[in-house]
N, CA, C and O atoms as a Tripos MOL2 file, in Angstrom:
@<TRIPOS>MOLECULE
protein
  308   307    77     0     0
PROTEIN
NO_CHARGES

@<TRIPOS>ATOM
      1 N          13.9950   -5.9290   13.2720 N.3       1 MET1
      2 CA         13.0490   -5.6300   14.3260 C.3       1 MET1
      3 C          11.6330   -5.7650   13.7650 C.2       1 MET1
      4 O          11.2580   -5.0780   12.8150 O.2       1 MET1
      5 N          10.8730   -6.6430   14.3590 N.am      2 ALA2
      6 CA          9.5030   -6.8770   13.9140 C.3       2 ALA2
      7 C           8.5690   -5.8510   14.5500 C.2       2 ALA2
      8 O           8.7250   -5.4810   15.7140 O.2       2 ALA2
      9 N           7.6070   -5.4050   13.7670 N.am      3 LEU3
     10 CA          6.6240   -4.4510   14.2660 C.3       3 LEU3
     11 C           5.5190   -5.1850   15.0050 C.2       3 LEU3
     12 O           5.1390   -6.2900   14.6200 O.2       3 LEU3
     13 N           5.0060   -4.5790   16.0600 N.am      4 SER4
     14 CA          3.8780   -5.1620   16.7690 C.3       4 SER4
     15 C           2.6280   -5.0220   15.9150 C.2       4 SER4
     16 O           2.6140   -4.3000   14.9190 O.2       4 SER4
     17 N           1.5890   -5.7190   16.3180 N.am      5 TYR5
     18 CA          0.3270   -5.6820   15.5720 C.3       5 TYR5
     19 C          -0.2340   -4.2650   15.5310 C.2       5 TYR5
     20 O          -0.6790   -3.8030   14.4810 O.2       5 TYR5
     21 N          -0.2140   -3.5720   16.6770 N.am      6 LYS6
     22 CA         -0.7480   -2.2030   16.7200 C.3       6 LYS6
     23 C           0.0780   -1.2540   15.8670 C.2       6 LYS6
     24 O          -0.4730   -0.3740   15.2070 O.2       6 LYS6
     25 N           1.3780   -1.4240   15.8740 N.am      7 ALA7
     26 CA          2.2440   -0.5670   15.0560 C.3       7 ALA7
     27 C           1.9890   -0.8210   13.5700 C.2       7 ALA7
     28 O           1.9570    0.1180   12.7750 O.2       7 ALA7
     29 N           1.8070   -2.0850   13.1970 N.am      8 ARG8
     30 CA          1.5100   -2.3900   11.7930 C.3       8 ARG8
     31 C           0.1720   -1.8010   11.3750 C.2       8 ARG8
     32 O           0.0390   -1.3070   10.2550 O.2       8 ARG8
     33 N          -0.8270   -1.8440   12.2620 N.am      9 ARG9
     34 CA         -2.1290   -1.2400   11.9410 C.3       9 ARG9
     35 C          -1.9990    0.2630   11.7410 C.2       9 ARG9
     36 O          -2.5790    0.8220   10.8110 O.2       9 ARG9
     37 N          -1.2430    0.9130   12.6080 N.am     10 ARG10
     38 CA         -1.0520    2.3650   12.4790 C.3      10 ARG10
     39 C          -0.3210    2.7080   11.1870 C.2      10 ARG10
     40 O          -0.7270    3.6100   10.4560 O.2      10 ARG10
     41 N           0.7630    1.9810   10.9120 N.am     11 TRP11
     42 CA          1.5170    2.2560    9.6920 C.3      11 TRP11
     43 C           0.6830    1.9700    8.4450 C.2      11 TRP11
     44 O           0.7750    2.6990    7.4580 O.2      11 TRP11
     45 N          -0.1220    0.9220    8.4830 N.am     12 ALA12
     46 CA         -0.9810    0.6110    7.3430 C.3      12 ALA12
     47 C          -1.9670    1.7550    7.0910 C.2      12 ALA12
     48 O          -2.2220    2.1170    5.9420 O.2      12 ALA12
     49 N          -2.5120    2.3150    8.1540 N.am     13 LEU13
     50 CA         -3.4360    3.4370    8.0090 C.3      13 LEU13
     51 C          -2.7350    4.6650    7.4380 C.2      13 LEU13
     52 O          -3.2750    5.3320    6.5550 O.2      13 LEU13
     53 N          -1.5490    4.9660    7.9300 N.am     14 VAL14
     54 CA         -0.7820    6.1090    7.4200 C.3      14 VAL14
     55 C          -0.4400    5.9090    5.9510 C.2      14 VAL14
     56 O          -0.5510    6.8360    5.1480 O.2      14 VAL14
     57 N          -0.0290    4.7100    5.6080 N.am     15 ILE15
     58 CA          0.3360    4.4120    4.2170 C.3      15 ILE15
     59 C          -0.8700    4.5710    3.2950 C.2      15 ILE15
     60 O          -0.7520    5.1410    2.2100 O.2      15 ILE15
     61 N          -2.0310    4.0680    3.7220 N.am     16 LEU16
     62 CA         -3.2080    4.1270    2.8690 C.3      16 LEU16
     63 C          -3.8060    5.5290    2.7780 C.2      16 LEU16
     64 O          -4.3230    5.9120    1.7290 O.2      16 LEU16
     65 N          -3.7400    6.2950    3.8610 N.am     17 VAL17
     66 CA         -4.3770    7.6180    3.8680 C.3      17 VAL17
     67 C          -3.4640    8.7050    3.2980 C.2      17 VAL17
     68 O          -3.9400    9.6250    2.6330 O.2      17 VAL17
     69 N          -2.1720    8.6060    3.5510 N.am     18 ILE18
     70 CA         -1.2420    9.6500    3.1020 C.3      18 ILE18
     71 C          -0.3560    9.1720    1.9570 C.2      18 ILE18
     72 O          -0.2310    9.8480    0.9360 O.2      18 ILE18
     73 N           0.2520    8.0120    2.1320 N.am     19 GLY19
     74 CA          1.2310    7.5260    1.1610 C.3      19 GLY19
     75 C           0.6480    7.1420   -0.1810 C.2      19 GLY19
     76 O           1.2190    7.4810   -1.2180 O.2      19 GLY19
     77 N          -0.4670    6.4490   -0.1880 N.am     20 LEU20
     78 CA         -1.0440    5.9950   -1.4560 C.3      20 LEU20
     79 C          -1.5230    7.1460   -2.3350 C.2      20 LEU20
     80 O          -1.2630    7.1230   -3.5380 O.2      20 LEU20
     81 N          -2.2140    8.1550   -1.7910 N.am     21 PRO21
     82 CA         -2.5630    9.2990   -2.6550 C.3      21 PRO21
     83 C          -1.3340   10.0170   -3.2240 C.2      21 PRO21
     84 O          -1.3470   10.4450   -4.3780 O.2      21 PRO21
     85 N          -0.2820   10.1480   -2.4250 N.am     22 LEU22
     86 CA          0.9460   10.7610   -2.9300 C.3      22 LEU22
     87 C           1.5630    9.9230   -4.0420 C.2      22 LEU22
     88 O           2.0710   10.4670   -5.0230 O.2      22 LEU22
     89 N           1.5220    8.6050   -3.8950 N.am     23 TYR23
     90 CA          2.0460    7.7030   -4.9150 C.3      23 TYR23
     91 C           1.2320    7.8000   -6.2040 C.2      23 TYR23
     92 O           1.7920    7.7510   -7.2990 O.2      23 TYR23
     93 N          -0.0840    7.9370   -6.0740 N.am     24 ILE24
     94 CA         -0.9490    8.0780   -7.2540 C.3      24 ILE24
     95 C          -0.6300    9.3730   -7.9870 C.2      24 ILE24
     96 O          -0.5460    9.3960   -9.2150 O.2      24 ILE24
     97 N          -0.4530   10.4440   -7.2340 N.am     25 ILE25
     98 CA         -0.1030   11.7330   -7.8440 C.3      25 ILE25
     99 C           1.2300   11.6170   -8.5690 C.2      25 ILE25
    100 O           1.3770   12.1340   -9.6770 O.2      25 ILE25
    101 N           2.2010   10.9470   -7.9630 N.am     26 LEU26
    102 CA          3.5040   10.7420   -8.5830 C.3      26 LEU26
    103 C           3.3870    9.9200   -9.8680 C.2      26 LEU26
    104 O           4.0230   10.2450  -10.8700 O.2      26 LEU26
    105 N           2.5810    8.8610   -9.8430 N.am     27 ALA27
    106 CA          2.4050    8.0140  -11.0350 C.3      27 ALA27
    107 C           1.7660    8.7960  -12.1750 C.2      27 ALA27
    108 O           2.1960    8.6750  -13.3220 O.2      27 ALA27
    109 N           0.7480    9.5930  -11.8760 N.am     28 VAL28
    110 CA          0.0830   10.3730  -12.9160 C.3      28 VAL28
    111 C           1.0340   11.4360  -13.4620 C.2      28 VAL28
    112 O           1.0460   11.7020  -14.6640 O.2      28 VAL28
    113 N           1.8230   12.0370  -12.5900 N.am     29 THR29
    114 CA          2.7970   13.0410  -13.0280 C.3      29 THR29
    115 C           3.8330   12.4270  -13.9610 C.2      29 THR29
    116 O           4.1900   13.0290  -14.9740 O.2      29 THR29
    117 N           4.3120   11.2470  -13.6320 N.am     30 ILE30
    118 CA          5.2930   10.5670  -14.4800 C.3      30 ILE30
    119 C           4.6890   10.2750  -15.8530 C.2      30 ILE30
    120 O           5.3480   10.4790  -16.8730 O.2      30 ILE30
    121 N           3.4510    9.8030  -15.8880 N.am     31 LEU31
    122 CA          2.8260    9.5250  -17.1740 C.3      31 LEU31
    123 C           2.5730   10.7980  -17.9630 C.2      31 LEU31
    124 O           2.6670   10.7850  -19.1900 O.2      31 LEU31
    125 N           2.2580   11.8930  -17.2940 N.am     32 ASN32
    126 CA          2.0740   13.1620  -17.9950 C.3      32 ASN32
    127 C           3.3790   13.6520  -18.6110 C.2      32 ASN32
    128 O           3.3680   14.2830  -19.6680 O.2      32 ASN32
    129 N           4.5020   13.3670  -17.9580 N.am     33 LEU33
    130 CA          5.8040   13.7630  -18.4960 C.3      33 LEU33
    131 C           6.1470   12.9750  -19.7590 C.2      33 LEU33
    132 O           6.9230   13.4410  -20.5940 O.2      33 LEU33
    133 N           5.5750   11.7930  -19.8950 N.am     34 LEU34
    134 CA          5.8340   10.9680  -21.0860 C.3      34 LEU34
    135 C           5.0450   11.4570  -22.2990 C.2      34 LEU34
    136 O           5.2330   10.9580  -23.4080 O.2      34 LEU34
    137 N           4.1860   12.4080  -22.0920 N.am     35 GLY35
    138 CA          3.3400   12.8460  -23.1980 C.3      35 GLY35
    139 C           2.1150   11.9640  -23.2680 C.2      35 GLY35
    140 O           1.5500   11.5990  -22.2380 O.2      35 GLY35
    141 N           1.7050   11.6220  -24.4590 N.am     36 ARG36
    142 CA          0.5460   10.7440  -24.6340 C.3      36 ARG36
    143 C           1.0120    9.4540  -25.2980 C.2      36 ARG36
    144 O           0.9680    9.3280  -26.5220 O.2      36 ARG36
    145 N           1.4690    8.4730  -24.4670 N.am     37 PRO37
    146 CA          1.9040    7.2000  -25.0590 C.3      37 PRO37
    147 C           0.7030    6.3980  -25.5450 C.2      37 PRO37
    148 O          -0.4380    6.7260  -25.2170 O.2      37 PRO37
    149 N           0.9510    5.3520  -26.3210 N.am     38 PRO38
    150 CA         -0.1510    4.4690  -26.7290 C.3      38 PRO38
    151 C          -0.8710    3.9140  -25.4960 C.2      38 PRO38
    152 O          -0.2710    3.7710  -24.4310 O.2      38 PRO38
    153 N          -2.1300    3.6110  -25.6480 N.am     39 ILE39
    154 CA         -2.9600    3.1900  -24.5210 C.3      39 ILE39
    155 C          -2.4150    1.9330  -23.8440 C.2      39 ILE39
    156 O          -2.5170    1.8020  -22.6240 O.2      39 ILE39
    157 N          -1.8400    1.0080  -24.6120 N.am     40 TRP40
    158 CA         -1.3160   -0.2160  -24.0080 C.3      40 TRP40
    159 C          -0.0780    0.0630  -23.1610 C.2      40 TRP40
    160 O           0.1440   -0.6080  -22.1520 O.2      40 TRP40
    161 N           0.7340    1.0510  -23.5630 N.am     41 VAL41
    162 CA          1.9020    1.4230  -22.7530 C.3      41 VAL41
    163 C           1.4260    2.0830  -21.4630 C.2      41 VAL41
    164 O           1.9500    1.8070  -20.3840 O.2      41 VAL41
    165 N           0.4430    2.9450  -21.5840 N.am     42 GLU42
    166 CA         -0.1130    3.6120  -20.4130 C.3      42 GLU42
    167 C          -0.7000    2.5900  -19.4400 C.2      42 GLU42
    168 O          -0.4920    2.6850  -18.2300 O.2      42 GLU42
    169 N          -1.4310    1.6190  -19.9720 N.am     43 LEU43
    170 CA         -2.0100    0.5730  -19.1350 C.3      43 LEU43
    171 C          -0.9280   -0.2400  -18.4330 C.2      43 LEU43
    172 O          -1.0450   -0.5220  -17.2410 O.2      43 LEU43
    173 N           0.1260   -0.6190  -19.1580 N.am     44 LEU44
    174 CA          1.2190   -1.3850  -18.5520 C.3      44 LEU44
    175 C           1.9070   -0.6000  -17.4450 C.2      44 LEU44
    176 O           2.2520   -1.1600  -16.4040 O.2      44 LEU44
    177 N           2.1090    0.7010  -17.6680 N.am     45 VAL45
    178 CA          2.7490    1.5250  -16.6400 C.3      45 VAL45
    179 C           1.8730    1.6090  -15.4020 C.2      45 VAL45
    180 O           2.3690    1.4630  -14.2850 O.2      45 VAL45
    181 N           0.5790    1.8430  -15.5820 N.am     46 TYR46
    182 CA         -0.3210    1.9310  -14.4310 C.3      46 TYR46
    183 C          -0.4240    0.6000  -13.6820 C.2      46 TYR46
    184 O          -0.4390    0.5860  -12.4510 O.2      46 TYR46
    185 N          -0.4950   -0.5030  -14.4030 N.am     47 VAL47
    186 CA         -0.5580   -1.8080  -13.7460 C.3      47 VAL47
    187 C           0.7460   -2.0880  -13.0080 C.2      47 VAL47
    188 O           0.7320   -2.5580  -11.8700 O.2      47 VAL47
    189 N           1.8690   -1.7990  -13.6540 N.am     48 GLY48
    190 CA          3.1690   -2.0060  -13.0030 C.3      48 GLY48
    191 C           3.3210   -1.1710  -11.7450 C.2      48 GLY48
    192 O           3.7310   -1.6790  -10.7020 O.2      48 GLY48
    193 N           2.9930    0.1000  -11.8400 N.am     49 LEU49
    194 CA          3.0910    0.9640  -10.6640 C.3      49 LEU49
    195 C           2.0650    0.5840   -9.5970 C.2      49 LEU49
    196 O           2.3130    0.7570   -8.4040 O.2      49 LEU49
    197 N           0.9210    0.0700  -10.0250 N.am     50 GLY50
    198 CA         -0.0970   -0.3530   -9.0770 C.3      50 GLY50
    199 C           0.3270   -1.5550   -8.2550 C.2      50 GLY50
    200 O          -0.0910   -1.7000   -7.1070 O.2      50 GLY50
    201 N           1.1400   -2.4040   -8.8210 N.am     51 VAL51
    202 CA          1.6380   -3.5740   -8.0940 C.3      51 VAL51
    203 C           2.8990   -3.2230   -7.3100 C.2      51 VAL51
    204 O           3.1030   -3.7240   -6.2050 O.2      51 VAL51
    205 N           3.7360   -2.3730   -7.8720 N.am     52 MET52
    206 CA          5.0290   -2.0710   -7.2490 C.3      52 MET52
    207 C           4.9080   -1.3900   -5.8950 C.2      52 MET52
    208 O           5.7810   -1.5850   -5.0500 O.2      52 MET52
    209 N           3.8690   -0.6020   -5.6480 N.am     53 TRP53
    210 CA          3.7690    0.0820   -4.3580 C.3      53 TRP53
    211 C           3.5180   -0.9100   -3.2280 C.2      53 TRP53
    212 O           3.9360   -0.6780   -2.0930 O.2      53 TRP53
    213 N           2.8430   -2.0060   -3.5290 N.am     54 ALA54
    214 CA          2.4520   -2.9460   -2.4810 C.3      54 ALA54
    215 C           3.5500   -3.9520   -2.1320 C.2      54 ALA54
    216 O           3.6030   -4.4360   -1.0010 O.2      54 ALA54
    217 N           4.4090   -4.2650   -3.0690 N.am     55 LEU55
    218 CA          5.4130   -5.3100   -2.8130 C.3      55 LEU55
    219 C           6.3320   -5.0030   -1.6290 C.2      55 LEU55
    220 O           6.5120   -5.8750   -0.7780 O.2      55 LEU55
    221 N           6.9210   -3.8130   -1.5320 N.am     56 PRO56
    222 CA          7.7930   -3.5780   -0.3770 C.3      56 PRO56
    223 C           7.0240   -3.4320    0.9370 C.2      56 PRO56
    224 O           7.6210   -3.5290    2.0100 O.2      56 PRO56
    225 N           5.7320   -3.2050    0.8720 N.am     57 LEU57
    226 CA          4.9370   -2.9860    2.0810 C.3      57 LEU57
    227 C           4.1100   -4.1980    2.4820 C.2      57 LEU57
    228 O           3.2370   -4.0990    3.3440 O.2      57 LEU57
    229 N           4.3780   -5.3350    1.8650 N.am     58 LYS58
    230 CA          3.5860   -6.5350    2.1130 C.3      58 LYS58
    231 C           3.5890   -6.9380    3.5890 C.2      58 LYS58
    232 O           2.5480   -7.3270    4.1180 O.2      58 LYS58
    233 N           4.7160   -6.8530    4.2490 N.am     59 LYS59
    234 CA          4.8200   -7.2570    5.6560 C.3      59 LYS59
    235 C           4.0010   -6.3450    6.5710 C.2      59 LYS59
    236 O           3.5090   -6.7920    7.6070 O.2      59 LYS59
    237 N           3.8550   -5.0920    6.2040 N.am     60 VAL60
    238 CA          3.0780   -4.1630    7.0270 C.3      60 VAL60
    239 C           1.6000   -4.5400    6.9860 C.2      60 VAL60
    240 O           0.9100   -4.4460    8.0010 O.2      60 VAL60
    241 N           1.1070   -4.9660    5.8220 N.am     61 PHE61
    242 CA         -0.3140   -5.2440    5.6600 C.3      61 PHE61
    243 C          -0.7220   -6.6700    6.0220 C.2      61 PHE61
    244 O          -1.9160   -6.9650    6.0740 O.2      61 PHE61
    245 N           0.2310   -7.5550    6.2730 N.am     62 GLU62
    246 CA         -0.0960   -8.9510    6.5790 C.3      62 GLU62
    247 C          -0.8740   -9.0630    7.8900 C.2      62 GLU62
    248 O          -0.4080   -8.6020    8.9310 O.2      62 GLU62
    249 N          -2.0540   -9.6740    7.8390 N.am     63 GLY63
    250 CA         -2.8360   -9.9720    9.0320 C.3      63 GLY63
    251 C          -3.5250   -8.7890    9.6700 C.2      63 GLY63
    252 O          -4.0200   -8.9140   10.7890 O.2      63 GLY63
    253 N          -3.5790   -7.6510    9.0150 N.am     64 ILE64
    254 CA         -4.1760   -6.4600    9.6050 C.3      64 ILE64
    255 C          -5.6840   -6.6310    9.8030 C.2      64 ILE64
    256 O          -6.2260   -6.0910   10.7670 O.2      64 ILE64
    257 N          -6.3640   -7.3420    8.9510 N.am     65 GLY65
    258 CA         -7.8100   -7.5070    9.0430 C.3      65 GLY65
    259 C          -8.2500   -8.5510   10.0470 C.2      65 GLY65
    260 O          -9.4490   -8.7580   10.2390 O.2      65 GLY65
    261 N          -7.3090   -9.2070   10.6870 N.am     66 GLN66
    262 CA         -7.6480  -10.2520   11.6490 C.3      66 GLN66
    263 C          -7.5210   -9.7260   13.0650 C.2      66 GLN66
    264 O          -7.0230   -8.6220   13.2870 O.2      66 GLN66
    265 N          -7.9710  -10.5140   14.0090 N.am     67 ALA67
    266 CA         -7.8880  -10.1250   15.4150 C.3      67 ALA67
    267 C          -6.4260  -10.0540   15.8670 C.2      67 ALA67
    268 O          -5.5560  -10.7170   15.3020 O.2      67 ALA67
    269 N          -6.1760   -9.2490   16.8820 N.am     68 ASP68
    270 CA         -4.8300   -9.0870   17.4240 C.3      68 ASP68
    271 C          -4.3440  -10.4140   17.9990 C.2      68 ASP68
    272 O          -4.9480  -10.9280   18.9400 O.2      68 ASP68
    273 N          -3.2650  -10.9810   17.4540 N.am     69 PRO69
    274 CA         -2.7840  -12.2700   17.9650 C.3      69 PRO69
    275 C          -2.1550  -12.1620   19.3500 C.2      69 PRO69
    276 O          -2.0100  -13.1760   20.0340 O.2      69 PRO69
    277 N          -1.7800  -10.9650   19.7790 N.am     70 ASP70
    278 CA         -1.1560  -10.7740   21.0840 C.3      70 ASP70
    279 C          -2.1690  -10.4550   22.1800 C.2      70 ASP70
    280 O          -1.8070  -10.4150   23.3560 O.2      70 ASP70
    281 N          -3.4190  -10.2290   21.8180 N.am     71 ALA71
    282 CA         -4.4430   -9.8770   22.7900 C.3      71 ALA71
    283 C          -4.8600  -11.1030   23.5950 C.2      71 ALA71
    284 O          -4.7890  -12.2280   23.1010 O.2      71 ALA71
    285 N          -5.2920  -10.8860   24.8330 N.am     72 PRO72
    286 CA         -5.8140  -12.0120   25.6180 C.3      72 PRO72
    287 C          -7.0340  -12.6290   24.9350 C.2      72 PRO72
    288 O          -7.7350  -11.9310   24.2010 O.2      72 PRO72
    289 N          -7.3040  -13.9070   25.1540 N.am     73 PRO73
    290 CA         -8.4100  -14.5800   24.4590 C.3      73 PRO73
    291 C          -9.7640  -13.8840   24.6260 C.2      73 PRO73
    292 O         -10.5830  -13.9410   23.7090 O.2      73 PRO73
    293 N         -10.0230  -13.2460   25.7310 N.am     74 SER74
    294 CA        -11.3350  -12.6100   25.9330 C.3      74 SER74
    295 C         -11.5070  -11.3630   25.0730 C.2      74 SER74
    296 O         -12.6400  -10.9700   24.7960 O.2      74 SER74
    297 N         -10.4100  -10.7260   24.6420 N.am     75 ASP75
    298 CA        -10.4760   -9.4990   23.8340 C.3      75 ASP75
    299 C         -10.4980   -9.7840   22.3430 C.2      75 ASP75
    300 O         -10.7150   -8.8600   21.5590 O.2      75 ASP75
    301 N         -10.2890  -10.9860   21.9290 N.am     76 ARG76
    302 CA        -10.1850  -11.2910   20.4980 C.3      76 ARG76
    303 C         -11.5280  -11.2300   19.7770 C.2      76 ARG76
    304 O         -11.5600  -10.9750   18.5730 O.2      76 ARG76
    305 N         -12.6090  -11.4510   20.4630 N.am     77 ASP77
    306 CA        -13.9270  -11.4940   19.8020 C.3      77 ASP77
    307 C         -14.5510  -10.1550   19.7370 C.2      77 ASP77
    308 O         -15.6570  -10.0130   19.2160 O.2      77 ASP77
@<TRIPOS>BOND
     1     1     2 1
     2     2     3 1
     3     3     4 2
     4     3     5 am
     5     5     6 1
     6     6     7 1
     7     7     8 2
     8     7     9 am
     9     9    10 1
    10    10    11 1
    11    11    12 2
    12    11    13 am
    13    13    14 1
    14    14    15 1
    15    15    16 2
    16    15    17 am
    17    17    18 1
    18    18    19 1
    19    19    20 2
    20    19    21 am
    21    21    22 1
    22    22    23 1
    23    23    24 2
    24    23    25 am
    25    25    26 1
    26    26    27 1
    27    27    28 2
    28    27    29 am
    29    29    30 1
    30    30    31 1
    31    31    32 2
    32    31    33 am
    33    33    34 1
    34    34    35 1
    35    35    36 2
    36    35    37 am
    37    37    38 1
    38    38    39 1
    39    39    40 2
    40    39    41 am
    41    41    42 1
    42    42    43 1
    43    43    44 2
    44    43    45 am
    45    45    46 1
    46    46    47 1
    47    47    48 2
    48    47    49 am
    49    49    50 1
    50    50    51 1
    51    51    52 2
    52    51    53 am
    53    53    54 1
    54    54    55 1
    55    55    56 2
    56    55    57 am
    57    57    58 1
    58    58    59 1
    59    59    60 2
    60    59    61 am
    61    61    62 1
    62    62    63 1
    63    63    64 2
    64    63    65 am
    65    65    66 1
    66    66    67 1
    67    67    68 2
    68    67    69 am
    69    69    70 1
    70    70    71 1
    71    71    72 2
    72    71    73 am
    73    73    74 1
    74    74    75 1
    75    75    76 2
    76    75    77 am
    77    77    78 1
    78    78    79 1
    79    79    80 2
    80    79    81 am
    81    81    82 1
    82    82    83 1
    83    83    84 2
    84    83    85 am
    85    85    86 1
    86    86    87 1
    87    87    88 2
    88    87    89 am
    89    89    90 1
    90    90    91 1
    91    91    92 2
    92    91    93 am
    93    93    94 1
    94    94    95 1
    95    95    96 2
    96    95    97 am
    97    97    98 1
    98    98    99 1
    99    99   100 2
   100    99   101 am
   101   101   102 1
   102   102   103 1
   103   103   104 2
   104   103   105 am
   105   105   106 1
   106   106   107 1
   107   107   108 2
   108   107   109 am
   109   109   110 1
   110   110   111 1
   111   111   112 2
   112   111   113 am
   113   113   114 1
   114   114   115 1
   115   115   116 2
   116   115   117 am
   117   117   118 1
   118   118   119 1
   119   119   120 2
   120   119   121 am
   121   121   122 1
   122   122   123 1
   123   123   124 2
   124   123   125 am
   125   125   126 1
   126   126   127 1
   127   127   128 2
   128   127   129 am
   129   129   130 1
   130   130   131 1
   131   131   132 2
   132   131   133 am
   133   133   134 1
   134   134   135 1
   135   135   136 2
   136   135   137 am
   137   137   138 1
   138   138   139 1
   139   139   140 2
   140   139   141 am
   141   141   142 1
   142   142   143 1
   143   143   144 2
   144   143   145 am
   145   145   146 1
   146   146   147 1
   147   147   148 2
   148   147   149 am
   149   149   150 1
   150   150   151 1
   151   151   152 2
   152   151   153 am
   153   153   154 1
   154   154   155 1
   155   155   156 2
   156   155   157 am
   157   157   158 1
   158   158   159 1
   159   159   160 2
   160   159   161 am
   161   161   162 1
   162   162   163 1
   163   163   164 2
   164   163   165 am
   165   165   166 1
   166   166   167 1
   167   167   168 2
   168   167   169 am
   169   169   170 1
   170   170   171 1
   171   171   172 2
   172   171   173 am
   173   173   174 1
   174   174   175 1
   175   175   176 2
   176   175   177 am
   177   177   178 1
   178   178   179 1
   179   179   180 2
   180   179   181 am
   181   181   182 1
   182   182   183 1
   183   183   184 2
   184   183   185 am
   185   185   186 1
   186   186   187 1
   187   187   188 2
   188   187   189 am
   189   189   190 1
   190   190   191 1
   191   191   192 2
   192   191   193 am
   193   193   194 1
   194   194   195 1
   195   195   196 2
   196   195   197 am
   197   197   198 1
   198   198   199 1
   199   199   200 2
   200   199   201 am
   201   201   202 1
   202   202   203 1
   203   203   204 2
   204   203   205 am
   205   205   206 1
   206   206   207 1
   207   207   208 2
   208   207   209 am
   209   209   210 1
   210   210   211 1
   211   211   212 2
   212   211   213 am
   213   213   214 1
   214   214   215 1
   215   215   216 2
   216   215   217 am
   217   217   218 1
   218   218   219 1
   219   219   220 2
   220   219   221 am
   221   221   222 1
   222   222   223 1
   223   223   224 2
   224   223   225 am
   225   225   226 1
   226   226   227 1
   227   227   228 2
   228   227   229 am
   229   229   230 1
   230   230   231 1
   231   231   232 2
   232   231   233 am
   233   233   234 1
   234   234   235 1
   235   235   236 2
   236   235   237 am
   237   237   238 1
   238   238   239 1
   239   239   240 2
   240   239   241 am
   241   241   242 1
   242   242   243 1
   243   243   244 2
   244   243   245 am
   245   245   246 1
   246   246   247 1
   247   247   248 2
   248   247   249 am
   249   249   250 1
   250   250   251 1
   251   251   252 2
   252   251   253 am
   253   253   254 1
   254   254   255 1
   255   255   256 2
   256   255   257 am
   257   257   258 1
   258   258   259 1
   259   259   260 2
   260   259   261 am
   261   261   262 1
   262   262   263 1
   263   263   264 2
   264   263   265 am
   265   265   266 1
   266   266   267 1
   267   267   268 2
   268   267   269 am
   269   269   270 1
   270   270   271 1
   271   271   272 2
   272   271   273 am
   273   273   274 1
   274   274   275 1
   275   275   276 2
   276   275   277 am
   277   277   278 1
   278   278   279 1
   279   279   280 2
   280   279   281 am
   281   281   282 1
   282   282   283 1
   283   283   284 2
   284   283   285 am
   285   285   286 1
   286   286   287 1
   287   287   288 2
   288   287   289 am
   289   289   290 1
   290   290   291 1
   291   291   292 2
   292   291   293 am
   293   293   294 1
   294   294   295 1
   295   295   296 2
   296   295   297 am
   297   297   298 1
   298   298   299 1
   299   299   300 2
   300   299   301 am
   301   301   302 1
   302   302   303 1
   303   303   304 2
   304   303   305 am
   305   305   306 1
   306   306   307 1
   307   307   308 2
@<TRIPOS>SUBSTRUCTURE
     1 MET1         2 RESIDUE 1 A MET
     2 ALA2         6 RESIDUE 1 A ALA
     3 LEU3        10 RESIDUE 1 A LEU
     4 SER4        14 RESIDUE 1 A SER
     5 TYR5        18 RESIDUE 1 A TYR
     6 LYS6        22 RESIDUE 1 A LYS
     7 ALA7        26 RESIDUE 1 A ALA
     8 ARG8        30 RESIDUE 1 A ARG
     9 ARG9        34 RESIDUE 1 A ARG
    10 ARG10       38 RESIDUE 1 A ARG
    11 TRP11       42 RESIDUE 1 A TRP
    12 ALA12       46 RESIDUE 1 A ALA
    13 LEU13       50 RESIDUE 1 A LEU
    14 VAL14       54 RESIDUE 1 A VAL
    15 ILE15       58 RESIDUE 1 A ILE
    16 LEU16       62 RESIDUE 1 A LEU
    17 VAL17       66 RESIDUE 1 A VAL
    18 ILE18       70 RESIDUE 1 A ILE
    19 GLY19       74 RESIDUE 1 A GLY
    20 LEU20       78 RESIDUE 1 A LEU
    21 PRO21       82 RESIDUE 1 A PRO
    22 LEU22       86 RESIDUE 1 A LEU
    23 TYR23       90 RESIDUE 1 A TYR
    24 ILE24       94 RESIDUE 1 A ILE
    25 ILE25       98 RESIDUE 1 A ILE
    26 LEU26      102 RESIDUE 1 A LEU
    27 ALA27      106 RESIDUE 1 A ALA
    28 VAL28      110 RESIDUE 1 A VAL
    29 THR29      114 RESIDUE 1 A THR
    30 ILE30      118 RESIDUE 1 A ILE
    31 LEU31      122 RESIDUE 1 A LEU
    32 ASN32      126 RESIDUE 1 A ASN
    33 LEU33      130 RESIDUE 1 A LEU
    34 LEU34      134 RESIDUE 1 A LEU
    35 GLY35      138 RESIDUE 1 A GLY
    36 ARG36      142 RESIDUE 1 A ARG
    37 PRO37      146 RESIDUE 1 A PRO
    38 PRO38      150 RESIDUE 1 A PRO
    39 ILE39      154 RESIDUE 1 A ILE
    40 TRP40      158 RESIDUE 1 A TRP
    41 VAL41      162 RESIDUE 1 A VAL
    42 GLU42      166 RESIDUE 1 A GLU
    43 LEU43      170 RESIDUE 1 A LEU
    44 LEU44      174 RESIDUE 1 A LEU
    45 VAL45      178 RESIDUE 1 A VAL
    46 TYR46      182 RESIDUE 1 A TYR
    47 VAL47      186 RESIDUE 1 A VAL
    48 GLY48      190 RESIDUE 1 A GLY
    49 LEU49      194 RESIDUE 1 A LEU
    50 GLY50      198 RESIDUE 1 A GLY
    51 VAL51      202 RESIDUE 1 A VAL
    52 MET52      206 RESIDUE 1 A MET
    53 TRP53      210 RESIDUE 1 A TRP
    54 ALA54      214 RESIDUE 1 A ALA
    55 LEU55      218 RESIDUE 1 A LEU
    56 PRO56      222 RESIDUE 1 A PRO
    57 LEU57      226 RESIDUE 1 A LEU
    58 LYS58      230 RESIDUE 1 A LYS
    59 LYS59      234 RESIDUE 1 A LYS
    60 VAL60      238 RESIDUE 1 A VAL
    61 PHE61      242 RESIDUE 1 A PHE
    62 GLU62      246 RESIDUE 1 A GLU
    63 GLY63      250 RESIDUE 1 A GLY
    64 ILE64      254 RESIDUE 1 A ILE
    65 GLY65      258 RESIDUE 1 A GLY
    66 GLN66      262 RESIDUE 1 A GLN
    67 ALA67      266 RESIDUE 1 A ALA
    68 ASP68      270 RESIDUE 1 A ASP
    69 PRO69      274 RESIDUE 1 A PRO
    70 ASP70      278 RESIDUE 1 A ASP
    71 ALA71      282 RESIDUE 1 A ALA
    72 PRO72      286 RESIDUE 1 A PRO
    73 PRO73      290 RESIDUE 1 A PRO
    74 SER74      294 RESIDUE 1 A SER
    75 ASP75      298 RESIDUE 1 A ASP
    76 ARG76      302 RESIDUE 1 A ARG
    77 ASP77      306 RESIDUE 1 A ASP
């Protein structure tokens, strides 16, 4: 089931306002549990986690910054 443009915009907002801060807290907590790893390990973990959150949500964020493709031509501008 494909999400409509408005539904994708709403979900993108929820993900960015609520989900992303929770994910950041989770990532920092996981790194704190590891103790103090070498800086390169810490960097790799942060970069990996920074990319991993976006991959499953790619379809939600596609085309959000553009005009609604389902809107009548007069409402697009």
